[in-house]
N, C-alpha and C positions, 0 to 999 in steps of 0.2 A: 505494499499499498502506499501510497505518496504523500508527504506532510505538503499542504502545500497551501500558500494562501489565495490561492486563484477563488474566488466564489463561484462556484458550475451554475449552483441556482440562476443566480443573477444572471450570467449572459444565456441560459438557457432560458430565461423569460423573455431577452429579445427576440433570439433565434425562434419563439412561437408567436412573436408580433410581425415578425418579417415575414415570416411563413405565408402573413394573411396578405401581403402587398405583391412580394416580388416572385419569382418562377423557381427563385434559388438564392439560397444565400450563405456564407459560410463567417463563422468566426474566430480568428486566432488571435492566442492572450498567451505572453510570454511574459515569466519572469527569470530575469538571467543575470547571475553574478559572475564577472572576471573580472582578469589578471593577467598585467602583463610585465616584463620587466624586463628590462636589456640594459645587458653589463657589458662595456666596451673596454677592452687591455686590462681586466679581473678589475672596474671600479664600474656599478651602477652610474648608470645613463639616464634611467628614468624608470618613473613605476606608473604603472596608469591603472588602478583600481576602478569598479564602477558596479553598480544595481542599477537592473535598468526595466521598467517596466511596460508595455505597451499592448495596442489592441488594434488587429487591424482587420476589418469588418470588407467582406465584397459580399455583392449583390447583383443578378444576374435581373434582366427585364426589359420585354420584348427583344430577346435576342442582342443587349448593349450590357458591357460592363458596368459598374460604376464602384467606386470602392474610398474607401478613407480610413485615418492613421490617427491615432491620440497616445500620448503616452501619458494621459490623465485620466484615471478612472470616469472622472466626475461628467468628463465629455464622452463618456459611451454610446452614451443615448443618442447624443447632437450627430456624430459620426456614423450613428446607422441611417439618422435621414438623410445628411447629406449624402452618403452613398446611394440611397435610393431616388433621391432625387435627380443626383448626376446621371444614371441610368434611366430615368425617365426622360432625358432630353436627349440622349443620342440613339444611333437607330445603325442598327450593324445585323450581323446575322449568325450570332455566335450557340451551339448548339452544344449540350454534354455525352458523353456517354450514357448509357444509361444507369442508373442508381446502385450504389453496392456497398449500402450503409454499414459501418464496423463499428463497434463499441469496444472499447480497450483503456487497458492502463498495463504502457509499458514502461517497466521498472530501469536502470541503470544499473549497468553491471559494475562500474566505480567502485576499487575496494580502502583506498583513501580518497576521503570528499574533497571539496576546496578548504571546509575551514576546520583538517584535520589534521592540515601539515602550518608549521607558524611562516613568516616570510622570509625570517631567518637561515629556517631550515633549504627553503628553495633557492634561496642565494647560497646556501652553503654549495648546492650541490652544484650548479652553474660556477662557483669557484673550483671546484674537482676538475671539471670539465676545461677551466681555462687552464690551471695549473700543470696539467697534463698537457698539453698544445705548447709548453715555453721549451720548445725544440731549436738549437741554432739556428738561423734563418728566419724564424719566425718573424715577421714586424708587427705584426698586429693580429689582433684577436677579436669577435663580434659574438656574444649568445643571446639570444632572444629567448625569452621562453614564455608563454602563453599557456591559460588554460581557460574553462567555461564550463560554467554547469546552470541546468537553467530546467523551470516547471513549464511546461507546453499543452495547451488546450485546445483542440479543434472543437467547433461544431459546427452542423449545417441543418436546415429545414431537412434533409433526406435522413436524418435520424443518424448520420456519425457523431459519435463521442469519444474521442480519444485522449486519454491525459497522458502525457512523457514526460519521464525525466531523464534528461539527458546530461554526460560528461564529457568532455574533451581536453587532452593536453598534449602538448608540442614544446622539443625545445629544439631550436636549430642552431649552429654554429657557422661561421666562417671564420677561417683563419688565413692571412695575407703572408706570403711566404718572397724574400725581395734579398737576393744574392748582390748587389750593386749594379745589375746589368739588365735583368728578367725581376719582374713580378709578376706571383702566380698566387689561385684563389683553389683553399680546400672548402669542402662544405657538405655539412650532410644535416637530415635531420632524424629525429625520433620521435615519435609522436600514435595515438590509438584514441581512439570511442573508451577511456576510463578516466581514471584520473592520478594519483601522484604516482604511484605504485609501477606509470611507464619508464620514468624518471628513476624511481628509486630500486626497481630490482635491473636496470640496466649497469652494464660497467663504462660510468663514465671516464676510467682514464683510459678506458680502450675506444670508448667515443670519442675523447679529446686530441688523444696521441693518432690515431691513426688520420683525421682531418687534418694534424698538422703535416705529417708526414707526406700524403697527399699533394700539398700544397708545393713542401719541398722535393719532391721525386721530380714536381713539372717542373724545374726550375732545368734540369738538364735533358728535359723529353726536347726530342727534334721536328723539325717543322713537318708537316704529312708531305707525299705524291700528289697529284690530281692526276684523276682519270675513271674510268670504271672499270672496278674492284669486285670480287666475293666478297663479301663482309658480315663480319657474326656480330650480331647484337646485344649488349648484356642485357637483364630484366630490365634496368633502370630506364637505358634507350629505348628497348621495343616496346614497354608503358607507355612513355613520351612518344615515341611513333602511333600507337596503335589507337590513343587517346585524341591527341591533335588533329592524326588525318583521318581515320575511320571514324571516331568517336563521335567526332562534333557533327560531321558528313551524313553522320544515323540520329541526329535529332530532327523530330518531323516539324518543329517550328523555320529549322534550315531550308528542309527536304519542301517546304510549303512557299518558300518562298525563291523556291528557283537557285537556290544557291547549294546545291549538292548533289555531287557527284554517284551518290545514289537514288535519286529520283528515280520512279519506273522500275525498279531494279530488281524487286524483292523476287526471291525462287533464284535467279539468274545465281550464275558462278562469278564470283570475281574475285578471287583469290586459289592456291593451291590447295590439294585435297587436306594440306596438313594443318591448317588455319582455322583455328577455331575462336570465335569471340565472344566475351559475356560480359554484360552489365550487370554487377548485383548487388544492388543498397542493404539486402538482407544480410549480406556479409559481415559480421561481427569483428573480426579482424581486420578490415579495411577501413581509413579514414574517411571514405565515403559514409558509411554506415546510418543508415536511416532503418526503420519500422515499415513507417507510410509517410507520403509524400504529403506535400501542404493540400492537397484535394482528400486526403484520407485513402489515397490507395495502398492496400495493402503489397509490401511489397518483395519481391520473388528475384531469381535467376533467369534475367534474362538474356539467351542464347541471340547475338546478333548477327554471326555466321558462325555458320559451321562446313564445317571440310568445304570453307570454301566458299559455300551458298549463304548468298544472304538470306539471313530467313525471318530477322525483325529492325526495328525502329525504338527509337525512347520515344515515348509522346506523354501529354497532358490528354487528360478529358477532352478538352474542345479539341486537341490535335489528332487524337486519334479518332474522334467520331469525323473528321475531314476526311483522314484517310479510311474510314470502314474497318477498325481494328477496334480494339480495346484498349485501356491505358496500360501502360507499362511501369505506372511507377515511377515517374521522372519529372515530376511538378515539379520543382523549389524554388526557392523565392528566401530573399530575409525578410522578416516582417516589416508591409508596409511597402514592398517591392511589386513591380508586377510579376504574376504567376511566370515562368519561363522553363521551356525542355532542358534539362540539365542531365549531364553522366552522374554514375557514384563512384562505386569501384570497377574501373574497366578494365580489363586481363587481355592476355591471350593464354587458353590453356594450354600445360605442361604436354608434351609428348614423349618418346621415348628415349630420342640419342641422348648420350654423355655428354659432355666437352670434348672430351678426346675423337668421340667421334664423328662432332660435327666440325674439327678444324680438321681434320684429318680427310686429306686431298686436297687443299688449300695450298697451291705452290708459291703464288703473291696474289695477296687479299693483307683487310684491315680485320684490327680485331676495337670496337669500339664503346664505350664505356660512358657511361653518367651522359648527362643533359645539363646545358648551359640555357636552355632553350632554344626560341627558334619559330619560325611563322609558316602558315600551312593556309591554302588557298583549298576551301571547300569548293568550291563551283567549278575550278577547272580542273583541279586533284592532284595539286601540287606542294611539295614542303621543302623546306631546307629546315635541319636540326644541327646545333652545333654540339659537337661532343664536349665530355669533361677530357678525356684522354683516349689513345687510340696504342695498339699495337699493331709492327705489322707481322704478319705471319708471310712465314719460308716455307713450304715443301710439309707443313702440316705443322709448325714449332711457331711459338710465340720469339718476335724477334726486335726492333727499337721500338723505343718508349715513345711515343712520338704528341704532340698536344695540340691546341687548337686547330683542331680537326673540324670540316660541316660533314655533314651527310641530306643529299638531294635528290628531287629527284619525283616520280610521279605514284599516289596511294598504290594504284591499282599495277602496275606495275612492279611493286616491291610487294605486293600481298601474293602476285602469279609467281613472283621469282625465290619463296620460300622453298626452298627446298629441305631442312633440316629445323627441329624443334625441339629443344632440351625436355629432358626429365624435371631442372632444376625448377625451381620456383620462387619470385618478391615480389611483393606488392611496394610500391614506393609511399611517402607519406606528402599530401597537397594538394595547394588549392586554386580551383581552375577560374577562370574571369570570362564576362560575358554580358555583354549589356550591360556595361558598367556593374555588375552585381559579380560578386566571389562567392564561392560553396567550398565546402573540404572534400575531397577526392582524395582516392586509391587509385594507381594505374601500377599495371607492370604485368608477367610475364615470366617466362621461360628463356634463357640463350634460344634468339633464331639465327639459320645460317641463309644466308640472300646469297642467289649466286651471281648476281652483279645490283650496285650500286652505284652512284655518280658521289664520288669523297674529294675533298680539296681542303683548301687551309682558309683560315679565319678570316674574311676582310677585316 
C-alpha cells in the first residue's frame, strides 16, 4: 500500500463531473521529491533539492483536445473548466482506441528511499568515486548524482484508476585527461529504477578508476582510417544505433508525419534474419521502465522487428487509432506537456555468437565501442554516430587503439548487413529528447557484426 497525500476521492469527484461534459478526460497528479548534487574536482558545486506537486487535466470534446496544468491544489477545478473550454473552441478529428480501463496500485521496489540516506552519505559516495579517479594525467572530474521519488495518480472518465510509486537514481561521471598535447574525456553512468542501493551496491572505486583510465588510454590512441569496413559494434553503440536510427523511425507520430522510412512497411523484411528488436517498458532492469503509460495502457514487451521483419510500431491511443492498431503503451510526457509517442527500453535481442566468433574471419575491420552522440534523419533513413573509441581488427585479432571515430550510413543497409549477433547483453542508462521533452530510457543489446559500414574520423 502507498502512503500518499494525494486526495484520490477529491480528484474522482472532478472526473465524475467532467464525465457529463466531455467525451473523455483524464487527470494526472504527481507529488515529486528530487535531489541533484554536482561535484567538480572533488568539491560540491551545486545542490538542487525540491518538492513539487502538480496536476494536469486533459479533455477530449468533439474531436479536439483541451488541457491545462497547475501546481496549486486550490486551482484544480479552475483548470478543469479551462481545459473543457479550450476543447470546446477547437476543431479536430481526434479519436482514441477502444477503452481498456485499468485499476492498480504500483509500488516501488526501491530498497533505500530518498530520505533514508543523508546528503553527507550521498556526497561521501561521490567522493569515493572522485578519489579513485585521481590518476596521473587526469586534469579534472565532474560527477552528477540525481534521485527522484514520486507518487502519481491517473484517473480517467473511462474508469482508469492507477496509483503509482516511482524511484529513479543516477550517478554519472566525466574525467578529463591531458598530456599537454591531447585532451580526452572518459564517461560512464550507473543508474536504475530504484533507490540509493544503486550507488551503495556499486564498486565506486572501480567505477571511478575505469572512467579515468578510459580517458588516459585515449591520449595515446591513433586517428582512424576512412572507408568502408566490416565492423563490430559493442552493446552500447549497438543500442544507440537501434534507438536513434530504428526506434525513432518506429514511433507512430513520426510515421504519421511522413518522416519515417518505415511508413507503410509493416510486415516487410527490413533487415537480416538475425535481427530482432524489442521495446519493453515493463522491463524493470531498464532505466526506461514504467508499468503503465500516461494514458493508463499497461506496458508489455513490444517486438518491433522479428528476424528482420517489421512487426509493430510504437504508439499512443490516438496514433494507434489512426493506424488501425492497438496502443503499444508508449504515450509519455512530463506532467503539463503534450502527450507524444516515446521509446522506453529499446534493444536488440541477443543471438548465439561469442565475441571470438564474431571477430573471427575479419581480416581488415573496425571494432567500435561506446557512443558520444550523433545525428539521424528518420525520413531519409541515414545516420552518423561518434564512437568513444575503437580498435582495428587484423586477421581476426584486435590491433591498434583508435579514437575520434565516426560511423555513418543507411539504417536499412546496416540492418541488412548484420551477419552476426552476440550472445552477451547490456542495457545502457540514458535520457532521450524529443519535441522539447526529456524521458528516461534504456537502450542496448549484444555485440553485433556488420559486413560493411562507413567509418571515418570525427571532424
